N, C-alpha and C positions, 0 to 999 in steps of 0.2 A: 577542355577540362570536363571530366566526368561528373555527372549529376549525382549527388549524394542519395543513396537509397534509404528510405525511411519506411517503417512498418507502423501500422495502427495497433494499439494495444488497449485492452481493458484489464485493469488491475484491481483486485479486491484485497483489502487488508483488514485483518481482524486485530483490533487493539486490545491489550490487557490493561484496563483502567484501575485494577485493584491496587491500592496503596500508592496511587499516583496523585500528585498535586496538579498536574496538567490535565485539562479537560480533553474530551475526545475531539472537540472541534480544533483545539490547539495542536493535538497530535496529527490530525488530518492536514492542517496547514503546514506543519513541520515536514511531513513526508512529501507533500507537494513541492515544497522548496528544495528538498533533497533530489527529487526527480528532475526538477529544472536545472539543478547544478550538475546533473549527469548528462545534460544536453537534450532533454525531452521537451516537447512543446505540449504542455498540459492543456487540454481542451476543456475538461470539466473535472471537478472534484466534489463528490456528493457524500454527505454524512447520512448513512442509512440507518443510524440509530442502534440501540441495544437489541440484540437478538439472542434467544436461548439456543443452546446447542442441542442437537438431536442425541448425540452421544458425548458424554463428558469424559475427557482423559484425566482430569483432576477433579476431585469431588468439590473443592472449594472454588472452582472456576467453571461456573455453569452457564455464563452468558458473556458476550463480548460486544464491543462497539465496532460496527462495520463501516468501512469507508470504501468508496468506489471511485476510480479514476479512469478517464478516457484520455489517451495521449498519442502522440506520434513521436517515434524515436528510431535510432539506428538499430539494426538487428542484434547487436551485442548488448543492448540496454538491459534486457531481462536478467541476464547473468550478473551484470554489474550491480543492478538494484538489489537482487537477492543477497549478494555478498555484503553490501552496505547495511542491509536491514537484519542480517543474521545475528549480530550482537546487540541489537536494540531491544532492551527489555520490555518496552511498551508494545512491541509488535509480536503478536502470537503466531499468526499465519499470514502468508502472502501468496496469492494466486495470480499468475501472469498468463494472460490469454492473448494470442495474436488474432486479430479480427480482420 
């Protein structure tokens, strides 16, 4: 039986906390659980706090809550994650890096 290939990833997510009842820490945990449901082994999930943007695309959205994840998953994980987060209104941006 062939051994399953897994890659290591670093994922950074910018959360839009405007008009949300859920805190940034709860959003971080919810996305971590989503990653685990997609078959990832999450090594760490860090709340990086609120950071101001260098260039604002929207005048009323000048800062966001950043979260960082380190994990191990299948090569198809990045595409599946982006598709699941695409319609989530609390996620503004997602960066997937293979390390």
